Each structure stands twice: as structure tokens, then as C-alpha cells.
Gaussian input, Z-matrix of N, CA and C with variables (Angstrom, degrees):
# hf/3-21g

backbone

0 1
 N
 C     1     B1
 C     2     B2     1     A1
 N     3     B3     2     A2     1     D1
 C     4     B4     3     A3     2     D2
 C     5     B5     4     A4     3     D3
 N     6     B6     5     A5     4     D4
 C     7     B7     6     A6     5     D5
 C     8     B8     7     A7     6     D6
 N     9     B9     8     A8     7     D7
 C    10    B10     9     A9     8     D8
 C    11    B11    10    A10     9     D9
 N    12    B12    11    A11    10    D10
 C    13    B13    12    A12    11    D11
 C    14    B14    13    A13    12    D12
 N    15    B15    14    A14    13    D13
 C    16    B16    15    A15    14    D14
 C    17    B17    16    A16    15    D15
 N    18    B18    17    A17    16    D16
 C    19    B19    18    A18    17    D17
 C    20    B20    19    A19    18    D18
 N    21    B21    20    A20    19    D19
 C    22    B22    21    A21    20    D20
 C    23    B23    22    A22    21    D21
 N    24    B24    23    A23    22    D22
 C    25    B25    24    A24    23    D23
 C    26    B26    25    A25    24    D24
 N    27    B27    26    A26    25    D25
 C    28    B28    27    A27    26    D26
 C    29    B29    28    A28    27    D27
 N    30    B30    29    A29    28    D28
 C    31    B31    30    A30    29    D29
 C    32    B32    31    A31    30    D30
 N    33    B33    32    A32    31    D31
 C    34    B34    33    A33    32    D32
 C    35    B35    34    A34    33    D33
 N    36    B36    35    A35    34    D34
 C    37    B37    36    A36    35    D35
 C    38    B38    37    A37    36    D36
 N    39    B39    38    A38    37    D37
 C    40    B40    39    A39    38    D38
 C    41    B41    40    A40    39    D39
 N    42    B42    41    A41    40    D40
 C    43    B43    42    A42    41    D41
 C    44    B44    43    A43    42    D42
 N    45    B45    44    A44    43    D43
 C    46    B46    45    A45    44    D44
 C    47    B47    46    A46    45    D45
 N    48    B48    47    A47    46    D46
 C    49    B49    48    A48    47    D47
 C    50    B50    49    A49    48    D48
 N    51    B51    50    A50    49    D49
 C    52    B52    51    A51    50    D50
 C    53    B53    52    A52    51    D51
 N    54    B54    53    A53    52    D52
 C    55    B55    54    A54    53    D53
 C    56    B56    55    A55    54    D54
 N    57    B57    56    A56    55    D55
 C    58    B58    57    A57    56    D56
 C    59    B59    58    A58    57    D57
 N    60    B60    59    A59    58    D58
 C    61    B61    60    A60    59    D59
 C    62    B62    61    A61    60    D60
 N    63    B63    62    A62    61    D61
 C    64    B64    63    A63    62    D62
 C    65    B65    64    A64    63    D63
 N    66    B66    65    A65    64    D64
 C    67    B67    66    A66    65    D65
 C    68    B68    67    A67    66    D66
 N    69    B69    68    A68    67    D67
 C    70    B70    69    A69    68    D68
 C    71    B71    70    A70    69    D69
 N    72    B72    71    A71    70    D70
 C    73    B73    72    A72    71    D71
 C    74    B74    73    A73    72    D72
 N    75    B75    74    A74    73    D73
 C    76    B76    75    A75    74    D74
 C    77    B77    76    A76    75    D75
 N    78    B78    77    A77    76    D76
 C    79    B79    78    A78    77    D77
 C    80    B80    79    A79    78    D78
 N    81    B81    80    A80    79    D79
 C    82    B82    81    A81    80    D80
 C    83    B83    82    A82    81    D81
 N    84    B84    83    A83    82    D82
 C    85    B85    84    A84    83    D83
 C    86    B86    85    A85    84    D84
 N    87    B87    86    A86    85    D85
 C    88    B88    87    A87    86    D86
 C    89    B89    88    A88    87    D87
 N    90    B90    89    A89    88    D88
 C    91    B91    90    A90    89    D89
 C    92    B92    91    A91    90    D90
 N    93    B93    92    A92    91    D91
 C    94    B94    93    A93    92    D92
 C    95    B95    94    A94    93    D93
 N    96    B96    95    A95    94    D94
 C    97    B97    96    A96    95    D95
 C    98    B98    97    A97    96    D96
 N    99    B99    98    A98    97    D97
 C   100   B100    99    A99    98    D98
 C   101   B101   100   A100    99    D99
 N   102   B102   101   A101   100   D100
 C   103   B103   102   A102   101   D101
 C   104   B104   103   A103   102   D102
 N   105   B105   104   A104   103   D103
 C   106   B106   105   A105   104   D104
 C   107   B107   106   A106   105   D105
 N   108   B108   107   A107   106   D106
 C   109   B109   108   A108   107   D107
 C   110   B110   109   A109   108   D108
 N   111   B111   110   A110   109   D109
 C   112   B112   111   A111   110   D110
 C   113   B113   112   A112   111   D111
 N   114   B114   113   A113   112   D112
 C   115   B115   114   A114   113   D113
 C   116   B116   115   A115   114   D114
 N   117   B117   116   A116   115   D115
 C   118   B118   117   A117   116   D116
 C   119   B119   118   A118   117   D117
 N   120   B120   119   A119   118   D118
 C   121   B121   120   A120   119   D119
 C   122   B122   121   A121   120   D120
 N   123   B123   122   A122   121   D121
 C   124   B124   123   A123   122   D122
 C   125   B125   124   A124   123   D123
 N   126   B126   125   A125   124   D124
 C   127   B127   126   A126   125   D125
 C   128   B128   127   A127   126   D126
 N   129   B129   128   A128   127   D127
 C   130   B130   129   A129   128   D128
 C   131   B131   130   A130   129   D129
 N   132   B132   131   A131   130   D130
 C   133   B133   132   A132   131   D131
 C   134   B134   133   A133   132   D132
 N   135   B135   134   A134   133   D133
 C   136   B136   135   A135   134   D134
 C   137   B137   136   A136   135   D135
 N   138   B138   137   A137   136   D136
 C   139   B139   138   A138   137   D137
 C   140   B140   139   A139   138   D138
 N   141   B141   140   A140   139   D139
 C   142   B142   141   A141   140   D140
 C   143   B143   142   A142   141   D141
 N   144   B144   143   A143   142   D142
 C   145   B145   144   A144   143   D143
 C   146   B146   145   A145   144   D144
 N   147   B147   146   A146   145   D145
 C   148   B148   147   A147   146   D146
 C   149   B149   148   A148   147   D147
 N   150   B150   149   A149   148   D148
 C   151   B151   150   A150   149   D149
 C   152   B152   151   A151   150   D150
 N   153   B153   152   A152   151   D151
 C   154   B154   153   A153   152   D152
 C   155   B155   154   A154   153   D153
 N   156   B156   155   A155   154   D154
 C   157   B157   156   A156   155   D155
 C   158   B158   157   A157   156   D156
 N   159   B159   158   A158   157   D157
 C   160   B160   159   A159   158   D158
 C   161   B161   160   A160   159   D159
 N   162   B162   161   A161   160   D160
 C   163   B163   162   A162   161   D161
 C   164   B164   163   A163   162   D162
 N   165   B165   164   A164   163   D163
 C   166   B166   165   A165   164   D164
 C   167   B167   166   A166   165   D165
 N   168   B168   167   A167   166   D166
 C   169   B169   168   A168   167   D167
 C   170   B170   169   A169   168   D168
 N   171   B171   170   A170   169   D169
 C   172   B172   171   A171   170   D170
 C   173   B173   172   A172   171   D171
 N   174   B174   173   A173   172   D172
 C   175   B175   174   A174   173   D173
 C   176   B176   175   A175   174   D174

   B1=1.4492
   B2=1.5260
   B3=1.3262
   B4=1.4553
   B5=1.5116
   B6=1.3354
   B7=1.4710
   B8=1.5160
   B9=1.3160
   B10=1.4745
   B11=1.5269
   B12=1.3259
   B13=1.4507
   B14=1.5263
   B15=1.3155
   B16=1.4503
   B17=1.5206
   B18=1.3445
   B19=1.4751
   B20=1.5190
   B21=1.3214
   B22=1.4732
   B23=1.5299
   B24=1.3256
   B25=1.4467
   B26=1.5235
   B27=1.3441
   B28=1.4679
   B29=1.5251
   B30=1.3278
   B31=1.4507
   B32=1.5396
   B33=1.3409
   B34=1.4457
   B35=1.5508
   B36=1.3476
   B37=1.4700
   B38=1.5204
   B39=1.3059
   B40=1.4580
   B41=1.5269
   B42=1.3152
   B43=1.4544
   B44=1.5273
   B45=1.3186
   B46=1.4646
   B47=1.5115
   B48=1.3433
   B49=1.4660
   B50=1.5278
   B51=1.3087
   B52=1.4637
   B53=1.5208
   B54=1.3423
   B55=1.4687
   B56=1.5151
   B57=1.3085
   B58=1.4704
   B59=1.5323
   B60=1.3478
   B61=1.4423
   B62=1.5224
   B63=1.3255
   B64=1.4590
   B65=1.5468
   B66=1.3285
   B67=1.4555
   B68=1.5085
   B69=1.3298
   B70=1.4515
   B71=1.5129
   B72=1.3208
   B73=1.4637
   B74=1.5225
   B75=1.3378
   B76=1.4582
   B77=1.5417
   B78=1.2968
   B79=1.4505
   B80=1.5216
   B81=1.3088
   B82=1.4592
   B83=1.5065
   B84=1.3387
   B85=1.4595
   B86=1.5135
   B87=1.3391
   B88=1.4568
   B89=1.5336
   B90=1.3304
   B91=1.4649
   B92=1.5340
   B93=1.3511
   B94=1.4467
   B95=1.5168
   B96=1.3100
   B97=1.4654
   B98=1.5255
   B99=1.3083
   B100=1.4686
   B101=1.5248
   B102=1.3196
   B103=1.4679
   B104=1.5222
   B105=1.3253
   B106=1.4712
   B107=1.5154
   B108=1.3287
   B109=1.4457
   B110=1.5133
   B111=1.3256
   B112=1.4644
   B113=1.5177
   B114=1.3119
   B115=1.4543
   B116=1.5156
   B117=1.3063
   B118=1.4710
   B119=1.5360
   B120=1.3541
   B121=1.4417
   B122=1.5268
   B123=1.3622
   B124=1.4730
   B125=1.5207
   B126=1.3499
   B127=1.4514
   B128=1.5225
   B129=1.3503
   B130=1.4697
   B131=1.5389
   B132=1.3057
   B133=1.4630
   B134=1.5180
   B135=1.3242
   B136=1.4487
   B137=1.5325
   B138=1.3132
   B139=1.4665
   B140=1.5240
   B141=1.3213
   B142=1.4512
   B143=1.5015
   B144=1.2998
   B145=1.4680
   B146=1.5115
   B147=1.3377
   B148=1.4584
   B149=1.5258
   B150=1.3414
   B151=1.4605
   B152=1.5202
   B153=1.3225
   B154=1.4601
   B155=1.5250
   B156=1.3322
   B157=1.4705
   B158=1.5020
   B159=1.3237
   B160=1.4687
   B161=1.5167
   B162=1.3002
   B163=1.4868
   B164=1.5249
   B165=1.3271
   B166=1.4562
   B167=1.5208
   B168=1.3216
   B169=1.4707
   B170=1.5143
   B171=1.3326
   B172=1.4581
   B173=1.5066
   B174=1.3546
   B175=1.4655
   B176=1.5046
   A1=109.45
   A2=115.98
   A3=121.13
   A4=110.56
   A5=116.94
   A6=122.37
   A7=112.75
   A8=117.99
   A9=120.48
   A10=110.43
   A11=115.58
   A12=123.72
   A13=107.95
   A14=117.59
   A15=122.56
   A16=107.07
   A17=116.06
   A18=122.20
   A19=107.51
   A20=115.28
   A21=121.13
   A22=108.23
   A23=116.65
   A24=120.96
   A25=109.80
   A26=115.34
   A27=121.71
   A28=110.75
   A29=116.27
   A30=122.60
   A31=111.21
   A32=115.17
   A33=122.99
   A34=111.28
   A35=115.64
   A36=120.91
   A37=110.07
   A38=116.72
   A39=121.88
   A40=110.37
   A41=116.67
   A42=123.01
   A43=108.41
   A44=117.44
   A45=121.75
   A46=109.79
   A47=116.36
   A48=122.26
   A49=107.61
   A50=116.15
   A51=119.66
   A52=110.52
   A53=114.39
   A54=122.54
   A55=108.54
   A56=115.65
   A57=123.24
   A58=111.20
   A59=115.91
   A60=122.11
   A61=115.72
   A62=117.60
   A63=122.23
   A64=109.26
   A65=116.51
   A66=121.10
   A67=111.00
   A68=116.18
   A69=123.53
   A70=108.19
   A71=117.71
   A72=120.78
   A73=109.07
   A74=113.31
   A75=120.98
   A76=106.40
   A77=116.21
   A78=121.79
   A79=109.86
   A80=117.19
   A81=123.11
   A82=110.57
   A83=118.17
   A84=121.90
   A85=115.76
   A86=119.47
   A87=119.81
   A88=111.85
   A89=113.78
   A90=121.25
   A91=107.49
   A92=115.73
   A93=120.18
   A94=109.44
   A95=117.05
   A96=122.64
   A97=109.87
   A98=115.01
   A99=121.28
   A100=105.88
   A101=116.31
   A102=121.88
   A103=114.21
   A104=118.65
   A105=118.67
   A106=113.87
   A107=118.26
   A108=122.45
   A109=113.93
   A110=115.12
   A111=121.25
   A112=115.44
   A113=118.88
   A114=121.46
   A115=112.94
   A116=118.92
   A117=123.11
   A118=113.18
   A119=118.02
   A120=122.22
   A121=110.23
   A122=115.69
   A123=121.55
   A124=106.64
   A125=115.42
   A126=121.66
   A127=110.51
   A128=118.41
   A129=119.11
   A130=108.32
   A131=115.73
   A132=119.86
   A133=110.69
   A134=115.91
   A135=121.80
   A136=107.72
   A137=115.48
   A138=119.01
   A139=107.06
   A140=116.40
   A141=121.06
   A142=110.20
   A143=115.57
   A144=122.61
   A145=106.37
   A146=116.37
   A147=120.86
   A148=108.48
   A149=115.49
   A150=121.52
   A151=107.02
   A152=116.04
   A153=122.80
   A154=110.25
   A155=118.52
   A156=121.61
   A157=113.70
   A158=117.97
   A159=123.43
   A160=109.51
   A161=116.94
   A162=122.09
   A163=106.32
   A164=115.97
   A165=121.63
   A166=107.30
   A167=116.99
   A168=122.60
   A169=108.31
   A170=116.18
   A171=122.18
   A172=109.72
   A173=116.76
   A174=122.54
   A175=110.67
   D1=135.61
   D2=-179.83
   D3=-90.38
   D4=115.13
   D5=-179.23
   D6=-99.80
   D7=8.23
   D8=-174.45
   D9=-63.07
   D10=133.16
   D11=178.71
   D12=-118.63
   D13=135.28
   D14=176.36
   D15=-108.56
   D16=134.13
   D17=179.86
   D18=-119.78
   D19=126.55
   D20=-179.01
   D21=-120.52
   D22=136.18
   D23=177.93
   D24=-101.65
   D25=124.77
   D26=171.43
   D27=-103.56
   D28=15.04
   D29=-176.43
   D30=-83.06
   D31=160.72
   D32=175.92
   D33=-87.19
   D34=-15.91
   D35=179.94
   D36=-126.62
   D37=167.20
   D38=-179.97
   D39=-67.41
   D40=153.28
   D41=-178.65
   D42=-126.94
   D43=128.10
   D44=-177.46
   D45=-110.71
   D46=130.42
   D47=176.08
   D48=-135.55
   D49=173.54
   D50=-179.34
   D51=-108.11
   D52=136.49
   D53=174.35
   D54=-131.20
   D55=117.99
   D56=-177.34
   D57=55.54
   D58=39.26
   D59=176.80
   D60=81.37
   D61=-0.49
   D62=-179.01
   D63=-111.05
   D64=144.43
   D65=174.77
   D66=-71.15
   D67=133.85
   D68=175.99
   D69=-125.22
   D70=133.12
   D71=179.59
   D72=-105.51
   D73=123.65
   D74=174.70
   D75=-97.39
   D76=112.34
   D77=-176.22
   D78=-65.16
   D79=148.13
   D80=178.98
   D81=-53.04
   D82=127.91
   D83=177.58
   D84=77.26
   D85=8.25
   D86=-176.72
   D87=-104.21
   D88=174.14
   D89=-178.16
   D90=-131.93
   D91=138.56
   D92=171.77
   D93=-134.46
   D94=159.07
   D95=174.73
   D96=-120.52
   D97=144.15
   D98=177.33
   D99=-120.23
   D100=119.09
   D101=-171.71
   D102=-70.12
   D103=-29.69
   D104=-174.00
   D105=-107.27
   D106=29.41
   D107=173.73
   D108=73.54
   D109=-161.78
   D110=-172.87
   D111=-95.47
   D112=3.68
   D113=-175.79
   D114=-57.53
   D115=-31.17
   D116=-177.16
   D117=-109.73
   D118=14.69
   D119=-175.58
   D120=-107.99
   D121=136.60
   D122=175.30
   D123=-127.61
   D124=117.02
   D125=178.21
   D126=-97.65
   D127=131.06
   D128=168.75
   D129=-64.50
   D130=158.42
   D131=-178.94
   D132=-60.15
   D133=129.29
   D134=176.25
   D135=-164.44
   D136=169.49
   D137=173.09
   D138=-77.11
   D139=136.32
   D140=175.36
   D141=-150.20
   D142=155.98
   D143=176.72
   D144=-119.77
   D145=132.99
   D146=-179.14
   D147=-117.45
   D148=122.31
   D149=177.97
   D150=-131.01
   D151=107.21
   D152=-177.08
   D153=52.09
   D154=-114.02
   D155=-179.58
   D156=-100.42
   D157=21.03
   D158=178.10
   D159=-116.01
   D160=127.96
   D161=173.62
   D162=-114.51
   D163=125.64
   D164=179.55
   D165=-108.34
   D166=116.70
   D167=178.50
   D168=-84.73
   D169=124.21
   D170=-177.53
   D171=-106.01
   D172=170.97
   D173=174.66
   D174=-65.28

């Protein structure tokens, strides 16, 4: 089973979340993929849109 999650930022500023207990910065307008799904991801409260395996971080 493929657990890969793609996270895209539609924000004007950088967005910081935690992955495996470490802070990760998603640069404004960038895209990253996480190979092992969301089990180790903690998102601070924000607007987001979720479509299948794509999470879009909004302002």
C-alpha cells in the first residue's frame, strides 16, 4: 500500500509543522512529499484542503 502524502503550500509565508518530533519548514509556494504518510506528522491549526493524498495548506 502506498502511504505517500504530498503537501503543497498556497501560503504567502513559510509554514512550520512537526515530522517525527522535529520542526519542518514548508516554504511559501512549495511542495514536499512524505513517504510514510501522516502517522508522524503534526500540523498546527490552519486552513487546509485535503484531496486524496494531497494536502493543500491555505492562509
